[in-house]
C-alpha positions as CSV (number, residue, x, y, z in Angstrom):
1,X,0.0,0.0,0.0
2,X,3.0,2.3,0.2
3,X,5.9,3.0,-2.1
4,X,9.3,4.6,-2.0
5,X,12.0,5.9,-4.3
6,X,15.7,5.0,-4.5
7,X,17.8,7.3,-6.6
8,X,21.3,6.8,-7.9
9,X,23.9,8.5,-10.0
10,X,26.3,6.7,-12.4
11,X,29.5,8.4,-13.5
12,X,32.5,10.0,-11.9
13,X,35.2,12.3,-13.3
14,X,36.9,10.8,-16.4
15,X,34.5,7.9,-16.8
16,X,32.4,6.9,-19.8
17,X,30.3,4.0,-21.1
18,X,27.5,1.9,-19.6
19,X,27.4,0.6,-16.1
20,X,25.8,-2.9,-15.5
21,X,23.8,-3.1,-12.4
22,X,21.8,-5.8,-10.6
23,X,18.6,-4.1,-9.2
24,X,16.4,-6.0,-6.9
25,X,13.3,-5.6,-4.6
26,X,13.1,-8.6,-2.4
27,X,10.1,-9.5,-0.2
28,X,9.1,-13.2,0.0
29,X,12.7,-14.4,0.0
30,X,13.5,-12.3,3.1
31,X,11.5,-14.9,5.1
32,X,14.2,-17.5,4.5
33,X,16.6,-15.1,6.3
34,X,14.3,-14.9,9.3
35,X,12.6,-11.5,8.5
36,X,8.9,-11.4,9.5
37,X,5.9,-9.7,7.9
38,X,7.5,-9.5,4.4
39,X,5.8,-8.0,1.4
40,X,4.4,-10.9,-0.7
41,X,4.7,-9.3,-4.1
42,X,7.0,-6.3,-4.7
43,X,7.6,-4.7,-8.0
44,X,9.7,-1.8,-9.3
45,X,10.0,0.7,-12.1
46,X,13.3,2.1,-13.4
47,X,13.5,5.7,-14.5
48,X,16.2,7.7,-16.4
49,X,15.3,11.2,-15.4
50,X,11.5,11.3,-15.8
51,X,11.4,8.5,-18.4
52,X,10.3,5.0,-17.4
53,X,12.8,2.5,-18.9
54,X,12.2,-0.9,-17.3
55,X,9.6,-2.5,-15.1
56,X,9.7,-5.8,-13.2
57,X,7.2,-7.6,-11.1
58,X,8.4,-11.2,-10.7
59,X,12.0,-12.1,-11.5
60,X,11.1,-15.3,-13.3
61,X,14.0,-17.5,-12.3
62,X,16.1,-17.1,-15.4
63,X,19.5,-18.7,-15.3
64,X,21.4,-15.6,-16.6
65,X,19.8,-13.5,-13.9
66,X,20.4,-16.1,-11.2
67,X,24.1,-16.2,-12.2
68,X,24.4,-12.4,-12.2
69,X,22.9,-12.2,-8.7
70,X,25.4,-14.8,-7.4
71,X,28.3,-13.0,-9.0
72,X,27.7,-9.8,-7.2
73,X,27.3,-11.6,-3.8
74,X,23.5,-11.2,-3.5
75,X,21.6,-13.7,-1.4
76,X,19.8,-16.3,-3.5
77,X,16.0,-16.0,-4.0
78,X,13.9,-18.7,-2.4
79,X,12.9,-20.3,-5.7
80,X,12.6,-19.6,-9.4
81,X,8.9,-18.8,-8.8
82,X,9.3,-16.5,-5.9
83,X,7.5,-13.1,-6.4
84,X,10.6,-11.1,-5.7
85,X,11.7,-8.6,-8.4
86,X,15.1,-8.3,-10.1
87,X,16.7,-7.2,-13.4
88,X,20.2,-6.7,-14.9
89,X,20.3,-3.2,-16.4
90,X,23.0,-1.4,-18.4
91,X,22.8,2.2,-17.3
92,X,24.1,5.0,-19.6
93,X,22.5,8.1,-18.0
94,X,23.7,9.9,-14.9
95,X,20.5,10.5,-12.9
96,X,18.3,7.5,-12.3
97,X,15.7,6.2,-9.9
98,X,13.9,3.1,-8.8
99,X,10.3,3.3,-7.6
100,X,9.5,0.3,-5.4
101,X,5.9,-0.6,-4.6
102,X,3.5,-3.4,-3.9
103,X,1.4,-5.3,-6.4
104,X,-2.2,-4.4,-5.3
105,X,-2.6,-3.2,-1.8
106,X,-0.1,-5.4,0.0
107,X,2.1,-4.1,2.8
108,X,5.1,-5.5,4.5
109,X,8.9,-5.4,4.7
110,X,11.0,-5.2,1.5
111,X,14.6,-4.6,0.8
112,X,15.7,-2.6,-2.3
113,X,19.2,-3.3,-3.6
114,X,21.6,-1.9,-6.2
115,X,24.7,-3.9,-7.0
116,X,27.6,-2.9,-9.3
117,X,27.9,-5.8,-11.7
118,X,31.1,-4.7,-13.4
119,X,33.6,-7.6,-13.3
120,X,36.4,-6.7,-11.0
121,X,39.1,-7.7,-13.5
122,X,37.7,-5.2,-16.1
123,X,37.7,-2.1,-13.8
124,X,39.7,0.8,-15.0
125,X,39.8,4.5,-14.1
126,X,37.4,5.1,-16.9
127,X,34.8,2.7,-15.6
128,X,31.6,4.5,-14.4
129,X,31.0,4.2,-10.7
130,X,28.0,4.6,-8.4
131,X,28.8,8.0,-7.1
132,X,25.5,8.7,-5.3
133,X,22.7,6.6,-3.8
134,X,19.6,8.0,-2.1
135,X,16.3,6.8,-0.6
136,X,13.2,9.0,-0.2
137,X,10.8,7.3,2.2
138,X,8.7,7.9,5.4
139,X,11.0,7.1,8.3
140,X,8.5,5.3,10.5
141,X,10.4,4.2,13.6
142,X,13.7,4.3,11.6
143,X,15.2,3.5,8.2
144,X,18.5,1.6,7.6
145,X,20.4,2.2,4.4
146,X,23.4,-0.1,3.8
147,X,26.3,0.5,1.4
148,X,29.6,-1.0,0.5
149,X,32.9,0.9,-0.2
150,X,35.0,-1.1,-2.7
151,X,38.4,-0.8,-4.3
152,X,41.6,0.0,-2.5
153,X,42.4,2.7,0.0
154,X,39.9,5.0,1.8
155,X,37.0,6.8,0.2
156,X,35.6,10.1,1.4
157,X,31.8,10.2,1.5
158,X,29.2,12.8,2.3
159,X,26.1,11.4,4.2
160,X,23.0,13.4,4.7
161,X,19.5,12.8,6.2
162,X,17.3,15.6,4.9
163,X,13.9,16.5,6.4
164,X,13.0,20.2,6.8
165,X,14.8,21.3,3.6
166,X,12.6,18.9,1.5
167,X,9.7,21.2,2.1
168,X,11.3,23.8,-0.2
169,X,11.0,21.2,-3.0
170,X,7.3,20.6,-2.3
171,X,7.6,17.4,-0.3
172,X,4.8,17.3,2.4
173,X,4.9,15.7,5.8
174,X,8.7,15.9,6.3
175,X,10.4,14.9,9.5
176,X,11.2,18.0,11.5
177,X,14.4,16.9,13.0
178,X,16.2,13.9,11.4
179,X,19.2,12.3,13.0
180,X,21.8,9.9,11.4
181,X,24.1,7.3,12.8
182,X,26.8,5.6,10.8
183,X,27.8,2.0,11.5
184,X,30.6,-0.3,10.3
185,X,29.1,-3.7,11.2
186,X,27.7,-3.4,14.7
187,X,30.0,-0.6,15.7
188,X,28.8,3.0,15.6
189,X,31.6,5.2,14.1
190,X,29.9,8.6,13.6
191,X,26.7,10.4,14.2
192,X,25.0,13.8,13.6
193,X,21.8,15.4,14.6
194,X,21.8,19.0,13.2
195,X,24.5,19.9,10.6
196,X,25.2,23.3,12.2
197,X,25.9,25.4,9.1
198,X,29.6,24.5,8.9
199,X,31.4,26.3,6.0
200,X,33.4,23.2,5.2
201,X,30.3,21.0,5.0
202,X,28.5,23.6,2.8
203,X,31.5,23.6,0.4
204,X,31.3,19.8,0.2
205,X,27.6,20.0,-0.7
206,X,28.5,22.3,-3.6
207,X,31.4,20.1,-4.8
208,X,29.2,17.0,-5.2
209,X,26.2,18.8,-6.6
210,X,24.0,18.4,-3.5
211,X,21.4,21.1,-2.8
212,X,22.2,23.5,0.0
213,X,20.8,23.7,3.5
214,X,19.9,26.8,5.5
215,X,22.5,27.4,8.2
216,X,20.0,26.8,11.0
217,X,18.1,23.9,9.4
218,X,17.8,20.7,11.5
219,X,18.9,18.5,8.7
220,X,21.7,16.1,9.4
221,X,25.0,15.7,7.5
222,X,28.6,14.5,8.0
223,X,31.7,13.9,5.9
224,X,34.1,11.0,6.7
225,X,36.8,8.9,5.1
226,X,35.9,5.2,5.0
227,X,38.1,2.1,4.4
228,X,36.7,-0.6,2.1
229,X,33.9,-2.5,3.8
230,X,30.3,-2.7,4.7
231,X,28.5,0.2,6.3
232,X,25.0,1.3,7.2
233,X,23.2,4.6,7.9
234,X,20.4,4.5,10.5
235,X,18.0,7.5,10.1
236,X,15.5,8.4,12.8
237,X,13.4,11.3,13.8
238,X,14.1,13.2,17.0
239,X,10.8,13.4,18.7
240,X,8.7,12.7,15.6
241,X,8.6,11.1,12.2
242,X,7.8,11.9,8.6
243,X,9.3,11.8,5.1
244,X,13.1,11.9,4.8
245,X,15.8,11.7,2.1
246,X,18.9,9.7,3.0
247,X,21.8,10.4,0.7
248,X,25.3,9.0,0.3
249,X,27.8,10.8,-2.1
250,X,31.3,10.0,-3.2
251,X,33.4,13.0,-2.5
252,X,36.1,13.6,-5.2
């Protein structure tokens, strides 16, 4: 009965060509992993800008898709006939989004995933990267966004949880005071409640093409250098809930 949007940007300075991605919305197969109250039948629509490019309801159990999911390290779906959604897409545009929703009026827990499907051996400096991923969604009691830093050496990232500033873009019912916590595995390594108007942060927003915040806004943001590994952002509302945008940017 609900829906949410996951955005992503493909590119990076000096890159060109298509980026292969495995894109998934898993509901029924989460039950095998012990997740309760899953969405029985998720679907998604892919957009390049405002143009719908691909839709998928049920993944269909195809061998090529199954192999692609295994190669990127995604958990296997419960069966070839499960009603989870998935595609392999070659993305050539910079600004893209995935709208995830239920078939009919179903509700429940769903995980939306983007995997870089470029073979490691074929990576060069000109290979497009995922340089931004975002999720626009009601927070409820909290929203977890996981991401992986690959390659060698540390990567500087900008992480934001936006609430009040979304109102200036016409988004209704925004969370008044979002908060973010950054984890590596179970260990919390950073957090922010209000971004505070720092000049250095504002300059970073501009450098990655992120929209600006008012100095006194209660949106949350931080910049940090991360070693390769698995990370998660937990977004919550301080004393309330509402719509929020969680963003992760690669900082050049």
